[in-house]
N, C-alpha and C positions, 0 to 999 in steps of 0.2 A: 423503767427498770430494764437494765441490760444484763442478762445472765446473772440475775440476782443482786445486782448492785446499781445504784443510781449513778449514771454517767452525766457529769455536768461539764459544760464548756463555758468558761468565763469569757466575757466580751474582751477583756484586756489581753487574754491569751491569744485571741484571734487578731489582735492589732487593729481593732476597729476604732474609728473616730466617732464621737457623738455627732449625729447629723440627722435632721428631720428627713433628709432625702434618702436615707438608707432604707432600701426595700427588700434586700435579701442578704443572707449570710450563708456561707458554705463551710462545712467542716467534715472531717472524716469520722464516720461512725465506727465505734470499736467493734471488735469481734463479738459475736453474740448469737443468740437463738431466740425463737419464740415469736409470738404474735402480740400485738397491742402494747408494745413498749412505750411508756410515757415519754413525750418530748416536751421539754420545758425551756423557755427562753427567758433570760434575765438581762436587763439593761440597767446599769447603775444601781444594782441591788434590788430592783423591782422585778417581780416575777410574772411570767405568763402573759396572757393576751387580754385585750379589751373584751369584757363580757365573761371572762373566766373560762373560755372554751379550751378544750384540751385537744392535743393532736397525738396520734400514735404512729409508730413505725413497725412494720412487720419484716422479719428476716425471711428470706426464701426458704421454703421447705426442702428437705432432701429429695433428690430425684433419682430413682433407680432406673437405669437404662439397659442393663444386661447382667447375665450371670454366665460364668464359664467354669467347668463344662456345664452344658444344659442337661446332661444325663449322668447319673452316678449309679453305682452298684447299690444293691439293697443293704450292703454292709456299711455304706456311707463313705465319704471322701471329702477332701477339702475343695471348696469352691471359691471363686472370686466374684465379687459384686462390683459392677461399674456404675457410675453415675456422677452426680454433681451435688454440691452443697452438703457433703457429709461433715464438714467442719473446715475451719481455716487452716489447720495443720494436723498432721497425724498425732503430734504431741498433745494437742488440746481438744481434739474431737472426742466426743462421748457418744460413740455409735453403738447401738444395740441391735442385734439381728435375731429375729424370731422365726422359727420354722414350725408351723402349726402352733402348738401351745408350749413349745420348748425354746428357751433362750439359748442361743448358740454362743460359744466362746469365740472371740475375735483372736485369730492366730497372729495376724500382722496387718498393719495398715500402711498404705502408701499415700503421701500427701498429694 
């Protein structure tokens, strides 16, 4: 499951030929989040792997590398967080910031 929906890649869409020698396939994983997303392989309408084993894929967790300014007045102020893996784009990222027990409003985001 990728971001709440099953992402399927059809063998025909990949332009693969039926071959006993085929040992690997490559595709682009869609934008998403989370851990243990199910990966399923279908060939000629038959699904998954010998023995029924399942594979999962994890998306990288967000990484916070800095904040600016690092000091603010006791009356509060805007700060900017820096890092990686906040989302594929500002339009689709669903970032939430907490300070103590309070959720902060995101003023703006930069892809």
